[in-house]
C-alpha positions in Angstrom: 0.0 0.0 0.0 1.2 3.5 -0.8 0.8 6.8 1.1 -2.1 9.0 0.1 -2.0 12.6 -1.2 -2.2 15.8 0.6 -5.3 18.1 0.0 -3.0 20.5 -1.9 -1.8 17.7 -4.2 -5.4 16.6 -4.9 -6.4 20.2 -5.8 -3.5 20.5 -8.2 -4.4 17.4 -10.2 -5.3 17.8 -13.9 -8.9 17.0 -15.1 -8.0 13.4 -15.8 -5.3 11.4 -14.1 -3.6 8.1 -14.7 -5.0 5.2 -12.8 -1.7 4.9 -10.8 -2.2 8.5 -9.6 -5.8 7.8 -8.6 -4.6 4.7 -6.8 -2.1 6.8 -4.8 -4.8 9.2 -3.8 -6.9 6.3 -2.5 -3.9 4.8 -0.7 -4.0 1.8 -3.0 -1.2 0.0 -4.7 -0.8 0.2 -8.5 -1.2 -3.6 -9.1 -4.4 -3.7 -7.1 -5.8 -0.7 -8.9 -5.2 -2.2 -12.3 -6.7 -5.5 -11.2 -9.8 -3.7 -10.0 -10.1 -1.5 -13.1 -9.9 -4.6 -15.4 -12.7 -6.2 -13.4 -14.8 -3.0 -13.5 -14.5 -2.8 -9.7 -12.3 0.3 -9.2 -14.1 2.5 -6.6 -14.4 5.5 -8.9 -15.3 5.9 -12.6 -12.5 4.7 -14.9 -12.2 5.6 -18.6 -10.3 3.1 -20.7 -7.9 4.7 -23.2 -6.4 1.9 -25.2 -4.4 -0.3 -22.9 -4.4 2.4 -20.2 -7.0 3.8 -17.8 -7.6 7.4 -16.7 -9.8 8.7 -13.9 -11.7 12.0 -13.9 -10.5 14.3 -11.2 -14.0 15.2 -10.3 -14.9 11.5 -9.6 -11.8 11.0 -7.5 -12.4 14.2 -5.4 -16.1 13.2 -4.9 -15.1 9.7 -3.7 -12.7 11.3 -1.2 -15.3 13.8 0.0 -13.4 16.8 -1.2 -15.7 19.8 -1.8 -13.9 21.5 -4.6 -15.8 24.8 -4.3 -15.2 25.1 -0.6 -11.5 24.3 -1.1 -11.1 26.8 -3.8 -12.8 29.5 -1.7 -10.3 28.8 1.1 -7.3 29.1 -1.2 -8.5 32.5 -2.5 -8.8 34.0 1.0 -5.8 35.9 2.3 -3.8 34.2 5.1 
């Protein structure tokens, strides 16, 4: 199992991420992630792109309970 990602790292993700990046955010190993994706059991929406998979950032953040609007509002406020 790998370590997760910080909230700041999550907010900096592009709109679609490789399956390995989504796995890291979910504290899941790469091999397990690919096994689950191939079986259609990965815990968030996965988009097959040829032999690879990508995960929409919005689906990943929703699964992790990150409110993107609230987080963006906090970032724009002065410290």
